N, C-alpha and C positions, 0 to 999 in steps of 0.2 A: 391826235396820236401819234407820237413819234416812234419810228423803230431804229434802234440802232444794231450795226451788224458789225462783228469782231472775227476777224480772220485768226484762223488757227495760232500762226504765231504769236499775235496780241495777246491771245487766253491763254498760253501758256507762259507767257511772262508774268502775265497777270497774277497766274498761280502760283507762280517761282515767289511773286514777292510777297504775295500771303503767307507763306512757308516759309521765308527768309528769317533765321534769326542772327543776334550778332553773340558772340560769348570772346572771351578773353582768354588769349592763349595761357596753354597748361603746359609746361613743358613734357612732362611726364602723358601726358595724352595726346596733345597734339603736333609734338616734333615730327615724329612720322609723317601722319597725315600732310602736315604743311611744305614737308621734304617735298613727297609725292607730287604735293600741288605745284609746287614752284619746277620741278624737274619734267610736269607733265609740260606746262607751259614754255618750256624752254625748248621741249620735241615738237611741239605741234608749230611753235612759231618759227620754229629754226635761226634761232638765233636769241640772244640775251636781252630779250626789251621787258626785264626785271631782274629780281635778283636769282643768282643762281643760289640754288639748294648750299652748296658749300657757305658760301657768305650768312645763310643762317644759320648753322652749325656755328660760325666763327664767335657770330656775335652770341648765340647761347653760350656756348662754354668760354674762350679765352676773353673777349669782351666782357661776359657777362661778370668773370671773378677779377678781370681789371677793375672795374664799375665797383663792386663790393670792398675789394682795398681800398681805393679810394675815397670811399664817400660819399658816392654819387648813386644815383636810382640805377636797375638796370635796366637797360633796353627793354629785354626780354619782355619784361614786366608791363608793356604798353603797347604788345601786340596784340591785334583783335581778328576775328575771323568770321566773315559772312558765311554762314552756310543755309542749303537749303537739302531738300531731301534728296539730292544728288550728292551731295556734299561741300566740299570748301569751294564756294563761286569768288570769292576776295578775299583781302587783308589788307591791314594795315600793318606794316614792319615798322621797326626802330629802331635807329641807330645815332646813340647819342642825344643831342638836341637836333634831330630832324627825323620826319617822317614819310615815309614811301607808302603809296595806296595803290595795290596790285590789283585788277580785276581780271577776273578768268575771260577766256572768246565770249563775246557777244556778252560780254555784260557792265559795258561803258558807262550804261545809264547810272549805275550804281555809283559814281566816280564823285558826283557832288554831294552826295548827301556822306562818303564816306569822310569828308573832308574837314564837314562840318561835325561829323562825331567825333573825330581826331581831336578840331580845336576844343573841344568838351572835354574829354576823356584822357589827353595825351598834355593838356596843357601843365600839368605840374611838372613834366618831364623838361619844360623848359626854365631858365634861371631870370628871374625879372630885374628889370633895371632898378636904378637907385629911386626914378618914380613911379615903380609899381606896374610901369608896360612891359609886357612881353614880345619878344619879337619871334613867333611860331614860323617853323621852316619846314618847306616841303619839296623835295626831291620829286624831279621829272622828267623823262627820257623825251631825248627831242624826235626820234622815232616814232612815238604816239604822240601827235601835234593837240588831241582832243584834249589830256593834261595840262598843259600848258596853257592853251586857249579857255580851259573852265580856269584854272589857278586866277589868271588876268583879269577875267569876268565878276571872281569874286574879291576882287582887290588885292590881288597879290603884285608884287613888283618884283623881278629875274633880278637875282646877284650877277654882276659882270663875270666872276671868275666862273669858273666850271670845271666840273669833273667827267674824265673820258674813261669810257669801258675797252680798253683794246684788248685784238685777241691774233693770234699767230696760230696757224694750222702748223704742229712739229713735225708730221711727217714728210711736209710738202717744205720746211723753212731749210734753206741753205745756210744752217747753223755751226760753228765751229767755236771749241771752248779754247780761249788764249788766256792764260792767267800773267800777269806781270811777275818779272824776276823777283824773286827773296818774297812771293807768297803760294799757298797752295788751296787748290781748291777739292770738297771732299764733301759726301755725301753725309747726314745726319749717322749713320750709322757705322762711320767711317772714324768717329769723336765722339768718344763716351761723356766728355764734360757737357753735361745740360747746364750749368749752371752758367759757365762761361757762354754759351752760344746765347741764352735767353738774356744774359746780361748786357753781352753786346748789342743785341735786337732795341735793348730798351734805350742804351747809350745812344743808340742812331738817332733815336727820337727825341732824346732829353742830354745833349752833351755837354752843358751845365753841369751834368752829376759826372763826368768822365774823371775816374780815380783810382790809380792801380788797384785798392781795396775793395772797388763798388760790387756788391752783390745785389740782384734784383731777387724780391720775391718769386716763389716757383709756383706758385699757384694760379696763375693764369696759364703757364706752361703747362703743370700738369691737368688743369681742368680742361685744355683741349683732348687730351688723350682719352677722354670719356665721348667722343666722336665716334658714331658709327664708322666715319669714313676714316677714322685714325689711320687704321690697320694698312691702308694704302696707301695714303699719305706718304711725304717724305719732305727732310730738310734738306738745304743746301748750306754751306759756308766756305768762308774763305778765311785763312789763320797766316799770322805773319811768322815767317818762320825765323827772323832775326829777331822778336819779341824777348825782353826777358821779363817783362812781366806774367803775371799769375793767369791774365787772359789774354790770351794771342788771338782770339778770335776779332777779327776786323768788319765782317761783314754776313748777314745771316738772312737767310726767307726760308716760309713754309709753304710748302704748295697743298692745297687740299685737292685729293681724286676722289672723282664721283663716277666710278667706272660705268653707274648705268647710264649717265648720259654720254660719258664719252669724252668730258671735260675735265679741266682742273682749274684750279683760280689759286694766283700766286697771293697769299696774304699772312700774316706783313714782311716786310723788307725791308731793312734801310743799312745803311754802312756808317761807322761810326766817322764822325766828322774827320778826327787828323786824316784818317785815309780814303779822303773824297779826292775826285778829281784825276785817279789813276786805272781806270777801266776795271775797277775791283765791281763795282753792280753790273755793269755788262755781263763779265765775265760769269756772273751769279746768276743771272738771268739765261745767259746760253746753256749753262749747265742744267737748270731747270729744263728746259725747253729741249735738250737733249734727253734726258729720262724720260721726257713725258712719251718723246717720240718713241722711245724703246716699247715703255707700257703700252702703248699704241692708242694713245690719245689722240680724241678728232683735235679738239681745240684746247689751248691756253688760253687763259684770262689773265688780265690785270688791271685793276685800276689806276689812274690816275691823274691827281689834282692841278690844275694847270700847265700852261704850254709848255713850259719847261719839261716838266716829265714826262709828257705826251712825243715832246720831240726824243726823248729819251730812249723811248721805249719804241718809237717809230726806228730811231739807229739799229736796235738791235732786231730788226723786222716784225714787230708789231703794226695790225693796224687799225685805225678806230674804227668799232662797230657802232657806239652810239654815244652822245651828249647829254650827259646828268645836267640839267639846268636845276638851279637852287632859288626857289622863290620863299617870300616873307612877307610877312602883315601883321604891323605891329596890333595888340591886342591890349585893352586894359586902359 
């Protein structure tokens, strides 16, 4: 006769696994709950080891509307929640052709099965190559080494380029605003031309579209206004005082503010190509940090992809809090 003895912790974990179930994210039902889960994780960890709730709102509203306009699948349609009797225990988050598996505290053992689940259920989010194979991408923060170790053990390879999560503490930052001659720094409420602001943002990402008459579709801009964070959030922009074009905005950013966590996220940010190299981006970011300080925000975050952008933010007073690695595996 064989006796097996279980610890109380093991029995609790076994019970949780039995009651665990997975549901697809539905905005009306789940946005508030998932936002609270990400916020609690941030407050418990004391740093951003996963998505901030602001990023979730940006993906659901602005990015989702842009994806619809572009005829691509909505990232938020490929998000999933792992739930037990206590609420959300983990989640799969999606941003374009990239997924991120986030586990609650003490739920790290779910991670491998979550990746396998994502490989099945999120595969359609990725564009197949000519031979029909798919390069499946998963993001993982270096401050949680079990993620990278798990992915490597599952046959994933780490992509050389990395994304950096940069943070500044506005109340402690020695920040000043200096705008180059011939330009003006403004907050969004000081400039009513929404079409100009949004079109300038889009031109910063797509210089090939730049022309005097360009106007971006306002769908994504307007969709963002439905976010519950929108009333506390703000815009920053810089205009060209000598411009004779209808659109005199040359740099723009939006700052999501989450008062419940005391954090802000700068997303998106861009400068039109013809205005780069003049210090406008630096002025834009510093203006954002100054307002965050006035609002009593504890931490202001911004993502940067590649070393050049990371150095740019370091020069404006940010420090790197985490590095996000992108892992991939060819399937099919």
